[in-house]
C-alpha positions, 0 to 999 in steps of 0.5 A: 465660795460659800461661808465656812461652816464655823462662820457666824451669821453675817449682816445681809447688807454687806457683800462678803467674799470668801474666795481668798480664804485658804489661798494665803497659807503659812505652810506655803510661804510664797502665798504669804506675799499677796497683792492687796489690790486683788482683795479690792472688789466693789459692789454698787449696791452694798459694801464689800468685805473680802476675807483674806486670811483667818488663821493663827493669831490674826485675821485680815480683811479688806473693806471696799466702799463705793461713794456713800457706802459705809461700814456702819457704827458698831463694836466688837466685844472681844477683838481689837483691830487696826484699820489701814486706809489704802485708797480713798477718803473716808469719815471715821468715827471712833467712840464718842469722838468727833468724826475725822477725815482719813486718807490713804496711808492713815491708820486707826487703832480700835480697842475691843468694846469701842464703837467705830464706823467708817463712811466713804464721803468722796466721789471715788472708791475707798478701801481699807485693810482691817487686821484683827486680833484673835477671838470670836468674831461678833459685830454689834451695831450701835447708835452713832453719836449725834443721831 
């Protein structure tokens, strides 16, 4: 599936999958129960983000990182989100803080305007769910602390 017409330009170094948009539909209640594993899709060349839901008051995507891949350090000026690690081990940088190691079951709250980034530091695949607040999507890359 191609990007919806109202989708902002996305970075070329991310593989974005739109196939699930519309399948999770509040007017079809059985569709509201879904398997996260179906949104876990990987690409050897670049990180893969699978858009699961983008309607109403929240957005849900699953980021999938092969070993060494990352969702580079960036910020969102008007949206906040929670990241929930569902597989693997990653290094997470939030603001100017020292990176922390995150594993399946860990969650990170990310306020608007706070820079953050996540890198798969293991030799296995990693995935995390990002649940995003309403607002226009804008991703601004910034320099990682210590670089």
